[in-house]
C-alpha positions in Angstrom: 0.0 0.0 0.0 1.4 3.4 -0.9 2.0 6.0 1.8 0.9 9.6 1.9 2.8 12.8 3.0 2.0 13.8 6.6 0.1 17.1 6.7 1.6 19.9 8.8 -0.5 20.4 11.9 0.5 24.1 12.1 1.4 26.5 9.4 4.3 28.8 10.2 4.9 32.3 8.7 8.5 33.1 7.7 9.7 36.3 6.1 12.0 36.5 3.1 15.1 35.9 5.3 13.5 32.7 6.8 12.8 34.4 10.1 9.6 33.6 11.9 7.1 36.4 12.0 5.2 36.7 15.3 1.7 38.1 15.1 1.6 37.8 11.3 -1.7 38.5 9.5 -3.0 35.9 7.0 -5.8 37.1 4.6 -7.9 34.6 2.7 -9.8 35.3 -0.5 -11.6 33.4 -3.3 -9.0 32.4 -5.8 -8.2 35.1 -8.4 -10.3 37.8 -6.7 -10.3 40.1 -3.7 -13.5 38.6 -2.3 -13.0 37.4 1.3 -13.2 33.6 1.8 -13.8 31.7 5.1 -11.4 29.1 6.6 -12.0 27.1 9.8 -10.2 26.3 13.0 -11.5 22.7 13.1 -11.9 19.7 10.7 -15.7 19.7 11.2 -15.8 23.3 9.8 -17.8 24.4 12.8 -15.7 27.3 13.9 -14.8 30.0 11.4 -11.4 31.7 11.5 -11.2 35.5 11.7 -10.1 37.1 8.5 -7.3 38.0 8.7 -6.0 35.1 10.8 -3.5 36.3 13.4 -0.4 34.0 13.9 0.4 33.3 17.6 3.7 34.2 19.4 5.3 31.1 17.9 4.3 32.4 14.4 1.8 29.5 13.9 -1.8 29.3 12.6 -4.3 26.6 11.6 -6.6 26.8 8.6 -9.0 24.0 7.5 -10.4 24.5 3.9 -13.9 23.4 2.8 -13.9 20.8 0.0 -13.8 21.9 -3.6 -12.7 25.5 -2.8 -10.3 27.7 -4.7 -8.3 30.1 -2.4 -5.8 32.9 -2.4 -3.6 33.5 0.7 -2.0 36.9 1.5 0.7 37.0 4.2 1.5 40.4 6.0 3.5 41.5 9.0 1.7 42.7 12.1 2.4 46.2 10.8 0.6 45.4 7.5 3.7 45.0 5.2 3.2 42.3 2.5 5.4 39.2 2.8 4.0 36.8 0.2 0.9 35.9 -1.8 -0.2 32.5 -3.1 -3.2 32.2 -5.5 -5.4 29.4 -6.8 -4.9 27.0 -3.9 -7.3 24.1 -4.5 -8.7 22.3 -1.4 -8.8 18.5 -1.5 -12.0 16.7 -0.2 -11.5 14.3 2.8 -13.1 11.4 0.9 -13.7 10.8 -2.8 -17.5 11.1 -2.7 -17.8 13.8 -5.3 -16.5 14.0 -8.9 -15.1 17.5 -9.4 -13.2 18.9 -12.4 -11.6 22.2 -13.0 -13.4 24.2 -15.7 -13.1 27.7 -17.2 -16.3 29.7 -17.3 -17.3 32.0 -20.2 -19.5 34.1 -17.8 -19.4 34.9 -14.1 -21.1 32.2 -11.9 -22.0 32.0 -8.2 -21.8 29.0 -5.9 -24.7 26.6 -6.4 -25.6 27.6 -10.0 -26.0 25.0 -12.7 -23.6 25.2 -15.7 -23.3 23.3 -19.1 -20.2 22.7 -21.3 -20.6 24.5 -24.6 -19.8 22.9 -27.9 -20.5 26.1 -29.9 -23.8 24.7 -31.1 -25.9 27.5 -29.6 -28.0 29.9 -31.8 -25.5 32.6 -30.8 -22.2 30.6 -31.0 -20.3 30.7 -27.7 -16.7 29.5 -27.1 -16.6 25.7 -27.2 -15.0 24.2 -24.1 -16.1 26.9 -21.7 -18.9 26.5 -19.1 -22.0 28.7 -19.2 -25.2 29.0 -17.1 -28.0 26.5 -18.2 -31.3 27.8 -19.7 -34.3 25.6 -20.3 -35.5 28.0 -23.1 -33.0 26.5 -25.5 -32.1 22.9 -26.3 -28.3 23.4 -26.6 -28.2 25.0 -23.1 -30.4 22.3 -21.5 -31.6 19.0 -23.1 -29.0 18.4 -25.8 -25.8 19.7 -24.0 -23.5 16.8 -23.2 -22.3 17.8 -19.7 -24.1 19.6 -16.8 -22.5 20.4 -13.4 -22.8 22.7 -10.4 -20.3 25.4 -9.4 -18.9 24.6 -6.0 -17.9 28.3 -5.4 -18.1 31.6 -7.2 -16.0 31.8 -10.4 -15.1 35.1 -12.2 -15.6 35.3 -15.9 -12.8 33.7 -18.0 -11.2 32.1 -15.0 -10.9 28.5 -13.8 -12.9 27.0 -10.9 -14.4 23.8 -9.6 -17.4 22.2 -11.4 -19.1 19.2 -9.6 -20.3 16.6 -12.1 -21.4 13.9 -9.6 -22.0 13.4 -5.9 -23.8 16.0 -3.7 -23.8 19.7 -4.3 -25.0 22.7 -2.3 -27.5 24.7 -4.3 -28.0 28.4 -4.6 -31.6 28.2 -3.4 -33.5 26.0 -0.9 -35.0 22.7 -2.1 -37.6 20.2 -0.8 -36.2 16.9 0.4 -37.1 14.0 -2.0 -38.1 16.3 -4.9 -36.6 16.0 -8.3 -35.2 19.3 -9.8 -34.6 20.3 -13.4 -32.8 23.0 -15.4 -34.9 26.1 -15.1 -35.7 28.8 -17.8 -34.0 31.2 -15.4 -30.3 31.0 -16.3 -28.3 28.8 -13.8 -31.3 28.1 -11.6 -33.3 24.9 -10.9 -37.1 24.2 -10.8 -39.2 21.4 -9.4 -41.6 21.7 -12.3 -40.3 20.1 -15.5 -40.1 22.6 -18.4 -40.8 21.8 -22.0 -37.1 21.2 -22.6 -36.6 19.0 -19.5 -33.1 18.1 -18.2 -32.8 16.5 -14.7 -30.2 18.0 -12.3 -30.8 15.8 -9.3 -32.8 14.8 -6.2 -32.9 16.8 -3.0 -31.1 15.0 0.0 -31.4 18.0 2.4 -33.1 21.4 2.2 -29.9 22.7 0.6 -28.2 19.8 -1.3 -29.0 17.7 -4.4 -27.8 14.2 -5.3 -26.7 15.0 -8.8 -28.0 12.9 -11.8 -25.9 11.6 -14.7 -24.8 14.5 -16.9 -24.5 12.9 -20.4 -27.3 13.9 -22.8 -29.4 11.1 -24.3 -31.1 11.5 -27.7 -34.2 9.4 -28.2 -36.7 9.3 -31.1 -39.8 11.5 -30.6 -43.2 11.9 -32.1 -46.1 9.6 -32.7 -44.3 7.3 -35.2 -40.8 6.1 -34.1 -40.8 3.0 -36.3 -37.5 3.8 -38.1 -34.9 1.1 -38.9 -32.5 -0.2 -41.6 -33.0 -3.7 -42.9 -30.2 -6.0 -44.3 -30.8 -4.8 -47.8 -30.0 -1.2 -46.8 -33.7 -0.2 -46.8 -34.8 2.5 -44.2 -38.3 1.5 -43.2 -41.1 2.8 -41.0 -44.7 2.0 -41.4 -46.0 0.4 -44.6 -46.6 3.7 -46.4 -42.9 4.9 -46.3 -39.9 3.3 -48.0 -36.4 4.3 -49.0 -34.6 2.2 -51.6 -30.8 2.5 -51.2 -30.0 1.2 -54.6 -31.9 4.0 -56.4 -31.9 6.7 -53.7 -35.7 6.8 -54.0 -38.1 7.6 -51.2 -41.8 6.6 -51.6 -44.6 8.0 -49.4 -47.9 6.1 -50.0 -50.1 8.0 -47.6 -50.8 11.6 -46.7 -47.6 13.5 -45.7 -47.4 16.8 -43.9 -44.2 18.8 -43.9 -44.2 21.3 -41.1 -40.8 22.9 -41.9 -38.9 23.4 -45.1 -38.9 20.7 -47.7 -35.8 21.0 -49.9 -35.8 18.8 -52.9 -32.8 18.4 -55.2 -34.2 15.4 -57.1 -37.5 14.5 -58.9 -40.9 15.2 -57.3 -43.8 13.3 -58.8 -47.4 13.8 -57.6 -50.0 11.3 -58.8 -52.8 12.8 -56.7 -52.1 16.5 -56.8 -51.0 18.9 -54.1 -53.5 19.9 -51.5 -53.9 23.5 -50.5 -54.5 24.9 -54.0 -57.8 25.7 -55.7 -60.3 22.9 -56.4 -59.6 23.0 -60.1 -55.9 22.2 -59.9 -54.7 19.3 -62.1 -52.3 16.5 -61.3 -48.8 17.3 -62.5 -45.2 16.6 -62.0 -42.4 18.9 -60.8 -38.9 17.8 -62.0 -35.5 19.1 -61.1 -32.4 18.9 -63.3 -30.1 18.8 -60.2 -30.2 15.2 -58.9 -30.7 11.7 -60.3 -32.8 10.4 -57.5 -36.6 10.6 -57.2 -39.1 11.5 -54.5 -42.5 9.9 -55.3 -45.7 11.0 -53.6 -48.5 8.6 -54.3 -51.0 10.2 -51.9 -52.0 13.7 -51.0 -49.1 15.9 -50.0 -49.7 18.9 -47.7 -47.0 21.5 -47.4 -47.9 23.7 -44.4 -44.7 25.8 -44.4 -42.1 26.5 -47.1 -41.5 24.4 -50.2 -38.0 25.2 -51.3 -36.8 24.0 -54.8 -33.1 24.5 -55.4 -33.0 23.5 -59.0 -34.9 24.6 -62.1 -38.6 24.0 -62.2 -39.7 22.6 -65.6 -42.7 20.8 -67.2 -45.0 21.2 -64.2 -48.6 22.3 -64.2 -50.6 24.1 -61.5 -54.2 25.2 -61.9 -53.9 24.4 -65.7 -50.8 26.8 -66.1 -47.3 26.0 -67.1 -44.5 26.6 -64.6 -41.1 27.3 -66.2 -37.8 28.3 -64.6 -38.8 32.0 -65.0 -42.1 31.2 -63.2 -44.5 32.7 -65.7 -48.2 32.8 -64.7 -50.6 33.9 -67.5 -53.7 33.7 -65.4 -54.5 34.0 -61.7 -52.0 32.6 -59.2 -53.4 31.3 -56.0 -50.9 30.2 -53.3 -52.4 28.9 -50.0 -49.1 28.6 -48.2 -45.7 30.1 -48.5 -44.1 29.9 -52.0 -40.4 30.3 -52.7 -39.3 31.2 -56.2 -35.6 31.4 -56.9 -35.9 33.0 -60.3 -38.0 35.9 -61.6 -41.7 35.9 -60.8 -43.9 37.4 -63.4 -47.7 37.5 -63.7 -48.9 38.7 -67.1 -52.5 39.0 -66.1 -54.0 41.2 -63.5 -51.0 42.2 -61.3 -52.8 41.8 -58.0 -51.5 40.1 -54.9 -54.0 39.6 -52.1 -53.6 38.0 -48.7 -56.8 36.4 -47.4 -57.2 35.4 -43.8 -59.8 33.2 -42.0 -63.1 33.0 -43.8 -61.6 33.9 -47.1 -61.7 37.7 -46.5 -59.0 40.2 -47.2 -57.3 41.4 -44.1 -58.8 38.6 -42.0 -57.0 36.8 -39.2 -53.6 35.6 -40.4 -53.6 37.6 -43.6 -50.4 39.3 -44.8 -48.0 39.6 -47.7 -44.2 39.6 -47.2 -41.8 40.6 -50.0 -38.1 39.9 -49.6 -36.1 41.6 -52.4 -33.1 43.8 -53.1 -35.5 46.4 -54.5 -38.9 47.1 -56.1 -39.5 49.0 -59.2 -42.8 49.8 -61.0 -43.0 50.3 -64.7 -45.7 51.7 -67.0 -47.0 48.8 -69.1 -47.2 50.9 -72.3 -44.1 53.1 -72.2 -41.9 50.9 -70.0 -41.1 54.1 -68.0 -40.7 54.1 -64.2 -44.1 54.5 -62.5 -44.9 55.5 -58.8 -45.5 52.8 -56.2 -48.5 53.2 -54.0 -48.6 51.3 -50.6 -51.7 51.7 -48.5 -51.9 50.1 -45.1 -52.7 51.0 -41.4 -49.1 52.0 -40.6 -47.7 53.0 -44.0 -49.8 55.1 -46.3 -49.0 56.9 -49.5 -52.1 58.9 -50.4 -53.3 59.7 -53.9 -51.9 63.3 -53.3 -48.5 61.9 -52.6 -48.5 62.4 -48.8 -46.6 59.8 -46.8 -47.7 58.8 -43.3 -45.6 56.4 -41.3 -47.1 55.4 -37.9 -46.6 52.8 -35.2 -44.0 52.3 -32.5 -40.3 51.7 -33.3 -37.5 53.4 -35.2 -38.2 54.8 -38.6 -35.1 55.3 -40.7 -34.5 57.2 -44.0 -30.9 56.6 -45.2 -28.9 56.6 -48.4 -25.3 55.9 -49.2 -22.8 57.4 -51.6 -20.5 60.4 -51.6 -21.6 64.0 -51.0 -24.5 65.3 -48.9 -27.5 63.0 -48.0 -30.5 65.2 -47.5 -34.0 64.9 -45.9 -35.9 67.8 -47.4 -39.2 69.3 -46.0 -40.1 72.2 -48.3 -43.1 74.3 -49.1 -42.7 75.4 -52.7 -45.6 77.9 -52.5 -44.4 81.4 -51.4 -46.7 83.5 -49.3 -47.8 84.4 -45.8 -48.4 81.3 -43.7 -46.8 78.9 -46.1 -44.2 77.3 -44.0 -42.1 74.1 -44.0 -42.7 72.7 -40.5 -40.8 69.9 -38.8 -42.5 68.9 -35.5 -40.9 66.6 -32.9 -42.8 65.4 -29.8 -46.0 63.5 -28.7 -49.6 64.4 -29.4 -49.7 67.2 -26.7 -49.1 70.7 -27.9 -47.2 71.4 -24.7 -44.6 68.8 -25.6 -43.8 69.8 -29.2 -40.7 71.3 -30.6 -41.4 73.0 -33.9 -38.9 74.2 -36.4 -40.4 76.8 -38.7 -38.9 77.9 -42.0 -41.1 80.5 -43.7 -41.1 81.8 -47.3 -39.3 85.0 -48.3 -42.6 86.9 -48.5 -43.6 86.2 -44.9 -43.8 89.3 -42.8 -42.6 89.6 -39.3 -45.3 88.5 -36.8 -44.7 87.5 -33.2 -41.5 85.4 -32.9 -41.4 84.7 -36.7 -39.0 86.6 -39.0 -39.1 86.8 -42.8 -36.5 84.4 -44.4 -35.6 83.0 -40.9 -35.9 79.8 -38.9 -37.6 79.7 -35.5 -37.4 77.2 -32.7 -40.5 77.1 -30.6 -41.4 75.1 -27.4 -45.0 75.4 -26.3 -44.3 73.5 -23.0 -43.6 75.1 -19.7 -40.1 73.5 -19.6 -38.9 75.7 -22.5 -36.0 74.7 -24.7 -32.8 73.0 -23.5 -29.7 72.9 -25.6 -27.1 70.4 -24.5 -23.7 69.4 -25.8 -23.2 66.2 -23.8 -19.7 65.3 -25.0 -16.8 66.1 -22.6 -15.2 68.1 -25.5 -18.4 69.6 -27.0 -18.8 73.4 -26.8 -22.0 75.3 -27.8 -21.3 77.9 -30.6 -23.4 80.6 -32.2 -22.9 82.0 -35.7 -24.4 85.0 -37.5 -23.6 87.0 -40.6 -22.2 84.0 -42.5 -19.6 81.6 -41.1 -18.2 83.9 -38.3 -18.5 82.6 -34.8 -20.1 85.3 -32.5 -20.5 83.5 -29.2 -19.4 80.3 -27.4 -20.1 78.4 -24.2 -16.9 76.4 -23.4 -17.0 73.0 -21.7 -15.8 74.6 -18.5 -18.8 76.9 -18.4 -16.9 80.0 -19.7 -18.9 82.3 -22.1 -17.4 84.5 -24.7 -18.9 87.1 -27.1 -16.8 87.6 -30.2 -14.1 85.6 -28.4 -13.5 82.0 -29.5 -11.2 81.2 -26.5 -12.8 82.8 -23.5 -10.6 82.8 -20.4 -13.2 84.0 -17.9 -16.8 83.3 -17.0 -17.7 86.3 -19.2 -15.5 87.5 -22.0 -16.7 90.2 -24.3 -14.2 91.3 -27.0 -14.3 92.3 -30.7 -11.0 94.1 -30.6 -7.9 91.9 -31.3 -5.8 94.1 -29.1 -8.0 93.2 -26.1 -7.4 89.8 -24.3 -10.5 88.7 -22.5 -11.5 92.4 -22.3 -14.9 93.9 -21.7 -16.6 96.5 -23.9 -19.8 98.0 -22.7 -21.7 101.0 -24.2 -24.5 103.1 -22.8 -26.6 105.0 -25.4 -25.7 106.7 -28.7 -25.2 109.9 -26.7 -22.3 108.3 -24.9 -23.6 108.7 -21.4 -25.8 106.7 -19.0 -26.0 103.6 -16.9 -24.3 100.5 -18.3 -24.7 98.2 -15.3 -26.9 97.9 -12.3 -26.3 95.8 -9.2 -29.3 94.5 -7.2 -30.0 92.6 -4.0 -33.1 90.7 -5.0 -35.2 93.5 -6.5 -33.4 96.5 -4.7 -30.7 98.4 -6.6 -27.6 98.8 -4.4 -25.1 100.1 -6.9 -24.4 101.0 -10.5 -21.8 101.8 -13.2 -22.4 105.0 -15.1 -20.4 106.6 -17.9 -20.1 109.9 -19.6 -18.4 110.8 -22.8 -14.9 110.7 -21.0 -15.2 109.0 -17.6 -16.7 106.0 -15.6 -18.2 106.1 -12.1 -18.7 103.1 -9.8 -21.5 103.9 -7.4 -22.8 102.3 -4.2 -25.9 103.2 -2.4 -25.5 106.2 0.1 -29.0 107.7 0.2 -29.7 109.5 3.5 -33.2 108.0 3.6 -31.6 104.5 3.9 -29.5 105.5 7.0 -30.1 106.3 10.7 -27.7 109.1 11.8 -25.6 108.5 15.0 -23.7 111.8 14.9 -20.5 113.1 13.4 -17.4 110.8 13.3 -14.4 112.2 15.2 -12.6 109.0 16.4 -9.3 108.5 14.4 -7.8 105.8 16.6 -8.4 103.2 13.9 -6.7 105.3 11.2 -3.8 106.0 13.5 -3.3 102.3 14.3 -3.5 101.3 10.6 -0.2 100.1 9.2 0.9 100.7 5.6 3.5 98.2 4.3 6.0 98.2 1.5 5.8 94.7 -0.1 6.4 92.5 -3.1 3.7 90.3 -4.6 4.9 86.7 -4.3 3.6 85.4 -7.7 4.5 88.4 -9.9 7.4 89.9 -7.9 5.9 93.4 -8.4 6.6 95.9 -5.6 3.6 97.6 -4.1 2.3 99.5 -1.1 -0.8 98.9 1.0 -2.4 97.3 4.1 -2.4 93.6 5.2 -6.1 92.5 5.4 -5.4 90.4 8.6 -4.0 93.5 10.4 -6.7 95.8 9.0 -9.4 93.5 10.5 -8.6 94.9 14.0 -9.0 98.6 13.0 -11.4 98.5 10.0 -13.5 95.3 10.1 -16.0 96.9 7.7 -13.3 97.1 5.0 -12.2 93.5 5.3 -13.6 90.4 3.5 -12.3 87.2 5.4 -11.1 84.5 3.1 -10.0 80.8 3.6 -6.7 78.9 3.6 -7.5 76.8 0.6 -4.7 77.0 -2.0 -5.0 77.0 -5.8 -3.5 74.2 -8.0 -0.2 76.1 -8.4 0.5 75.8 -4.7 1.1 79.6 -4.4 -2.2 81.4 -5.0 -5.2 81.1 -2.7 -8.6 80.2 -4.0 -10.4 82.6 -1.6 -7.8 85.1 -0.2 -8.6 87.8 2.4 -9.3 91.1 0.7 -10.0 94.8 1.6 -12.2 97.5 0.1 -10.0 100.6 0.2 -13.0 102.8 -0.3 -14.0 102.0 3.3 -10.9 103.9 4.5 -12.0 107.1 2.8 -14.5 108.3 5.5 -11.7 108.1 8.1 -9.3 110.0 5.8 -12.0 112.7 5.3 -12.5 113.0 9.0 -8.7 113.2 9.6 -8.3 115.8 6.8 -11.1 117.9 8.4 -9.6 117.7 11.8 -6.1 118.5 10.5 -7.6 121.4 8.3 -9.2 122.9 11.4 -5.9 122.8 13.3 -4.0 124.2 10.4 -6.5 127.0 10.1 -6.2 127.8 13.9 -2.4 127.8 13.6 -2.4 130.0 10.6 -4.6 132.5 12.4 -2.3 132.5 15.4 0.8 133.0 13.2 -0.9 135.8 11.4 -1.8 137.5 14.8 1.8 137.1 16.1 3.2 138.6 12.9 0.9 141.6 13.2 1.9 142.1 16.9 5.6 142.0 16.0 5.1 144.8 13.5 
């Protein structure tokens, strides 16, 4: 008997120098991810370890792993420095009761979900050899797939993990003991009710586990007649009405035969009793093909309920007394009860009328409809062979006798054309005159939710918002009109007088007039010598108010200009103030300090106050800022600032006091000079 390697009772954490690491931190994750995974302190998996596990003073730790798991271990020092990482550690079950394999998934799965192994046979081909979630809506993902299993743990997309094919598996949802469960129409789920495409997953052993069933798909005959076999002479036989002769590759059907799908015939078709589904006056005929040498003989009535596809030329046949050639000429009325496929040209030289009749033989009845699949439709005048208009009249697509097109119904309606140059959708009113507009309306059936684009003729006179030879956007809803450039690099531009840009909203919110590169929130410039400059004008006389400042509805200041000067005004109306007497205190002005300094960013020498110092003497002149710095690390986003105009009243009071003293001293000097003389 072969021996086995003794497992280590304790795991020991060593650093890169081989020195034991006391108090090391051991983090455990699901393999290939950063999702925490649970380990245990005992073999019965009753006590979960903390995550991270903390090694003892001897640098040891214990970690039991649940069966079928895939783990990642990350070792760190007690201070959090990374020592080592090991990924994709597969746990080994204690006994071989389950059949597990490692499989790579083509989509993310969670623990307990049901998966199938793809062969690339799905309607939307997937990657063969990868595992995907089962789905009872499709045979390749349920009944006909070769292998089905259950994910033991979560597996990220395009990564490997454990798939359980046999044994017991813990499911993602609760189950009823003793019940049989099948692949569900919900991807990866199970159901106790067998769906139409039934594939057994297993029987519930507990409220959370299934005993998995065999996973290999079994294909069995289906339908009411399964009597299909080959005899010793190479004959494929069923009941007495169907034979296949190997020597001549001939199939004979003696009774009534219904084809529910597509019947593709490359050999000879012979009908001795006619084809049902046509008019009562049809005659017995034969349809021959020049492609194959074999023959399909129908001795009874043949009903084609879907599509009869003929891949070769159709010659020598008769239907309703008319000859069918490879060009498919019908000189009389053509009546088709089912779907007819014609590979060549279809021409009807009689009345060119195609009509779909539904139940009861009435046009437009239940099930009626005509479908035309072609690269293009052209209508010709029978006499002149010139192109003629095509008229289509239906509920959702109507071309009226006046040439008006109406397209209704839900969905996307597209008008497109290829080729070089401009492709144009034109809406024009060719009749000039007042009220004759070309109107494009977007919205629903409420006038409040319509956006109309009006383009009026050159003779239209100005009325309301409309201008002669102009285009008007109008929104009748309370929400108005929103113009949005949703791209991160999309600006909104305005042009007038040709191709000259007149205004722009930049992506950072800046707005410029006559400035294609505004560097401020408002930039007005039509002078190349001005950089982000402002130009405002009052009236043609050159004087007046060019700006007013308001607090809510109250004006609190203004900017006025004359022919040669600008005044910046703030409210000082006596009626807005309560007088508290004449100002005589100059202590604040005496305490104010004026500094010589250099601006840090520009190195320009200047003179003035420091706002922080001025706060103590003139708080009304100081705006307190913040300490937040700008991106350059030098400038401040909201620096402290002062309004030097607030110092002017103190200067006036000081000047008045000094003037009074000077006047007194001048009078005394004059008196003394008079006395001396």
